[in-house]
Every structure is written in C-alpha cells, then in structure tokens.
C-alpha positions as CSV (number, residue, x, y, z in Angstrom):
1,M,6.0,44.8,10.4
2,M,3.3,47.2,9.3
3,I,3.0,48.6,5.8
4,N,0.3,50.6,4.0
5,G,-1.5,52.2,6.9
6,G,-1.1,49.5,9.5
7,A,-1.9,46.4,7.3
8,P,0.3,43.5,8.4
9,H,2.9,42.5,5.8
10,Y,3.2,38.8,5.1
11,K,5.8,37.2,2.9
12,S,4.3,36.2,-0.4
13,L,3.9,32.5,-0.9
14,N,6.6,30.9,-2.9
15,P,4.8,29.3,-5.8
16,N,7.4,26.5,-6.1
17,A,7.1,25.7,-2.4
18,T,3.3,25.6,-2.8
19,L,3.5,23.3,-5.8
20,T,6.0,21.1,-4.0
21,S,3.6,20.8,-1.1
22,I,0.7,19.9,-3.4
23,K,2.9,17.3,-5.2
24,S,3.9,15.9,-1.8
25,I,0.3,15.5,-0.6
26,Y,-0.7,14.0,-4.0
27,N,2.2,11.6,-4.0
28,T,1.4,10.6,-0.4
29,K,-2.1,9.8,-1.4
30,I,-1.0,7.9,-4.5
31,I,1.6,5.9,-2.5
32,G,-1.1,5.1,0.1
33,I,-3.5,3.8,-2.6
34,F,-0.6,1.8,-4.2
35,T,0.4,0.4,-0.8
36,R,-3.2,-0.7,0.0
37,S,-3.4,-2.3,-3.5
38,L,-0.1,-4.2,-2.9
39,E,-1.3,-5.3,0.5
40,S,-4.5,-6.6,-1.0
41,I,-2.6,-8.5,-3.7
42,N,-0.3,-9.9,-1.0
43,A,-3.2,-11.1,1.1
44,K,-4.7,-12.8,-2.0
45,L,-1.4,-14.5,-2.8
46,E,-1.0,-15.6,0.9
47,A,-4.5,-17.1,0.8
48,K,-3.8,-19.0,-2.5
49,K,-0.5,-20.2,-1.0
50,A,-2.2,-21.5,2.1
51,L,-4.9,-23.2,0.0
52,L,-2.2,-24.8,-2.3
53,Y,-0.3,-26.0,0.8
54,H,-3.5,-27.5,2.2
55,F,-4.3,-29.3,-1.0
56,T,-0.7,-30.4,-1.5
57,M,-0.6,-31.8,2.1
58,S,-4.0,-33.5,1.5
59,D,-2.8,-35.0,-1.7
60,I,0.4,-36.3,-0.1
61,A,-1.6,-37.8,2.8
62,S,-4.1,-39.5,0.5
63,R,-1.2,-40.9,-1.7
64,L,0.6,-42.2,1.4
65,K,-2.6,-43.9,2.6
66,M,-3.0,-45.5,-0.9
67,I,0.6,-46.7,-0.7
68,E,0.1,-48.1,2.8
69,A,-3.0,-49.9,1.7
70,W,-1.2,-51.3,-1.3
C-alpha cells in the first residue's frame, strides 16, 4: 500500500516484540555459555572419576598381591 506520494507503508515495529527478540537472542547466548561451562565441568569430573577408578583398582591390585605374598 502506498501512502504519502508513493512511499511504501510498513507496519511499525512492535517494541515489545523487538525487546522479546533481543531477550531471546541474549538468553540463547547465555544458555550456550552456561551449557559449555557445564560440559567443561562434566569433562573434568569424568577425568577425575577415571583417575580415581584407576588408582582404586591399582590399590586393590597391589593389596591383593600383598595378601597373596603373605
């Protein structure tokens, strides 16, 4: 639809919709950062768990050898 001498008429932007869109983008970025942070923490915990398991199994094996030698 043309108004004012042929200039195209656009709906004005809904400020609430624009704000919602900005919040959505911001929240998506924050969630992404938070998710990467949790993944990093989870990876560190998994590494510690594997290390603990390794040392526990080593300790059990060495104790069994000591018992067998006794």
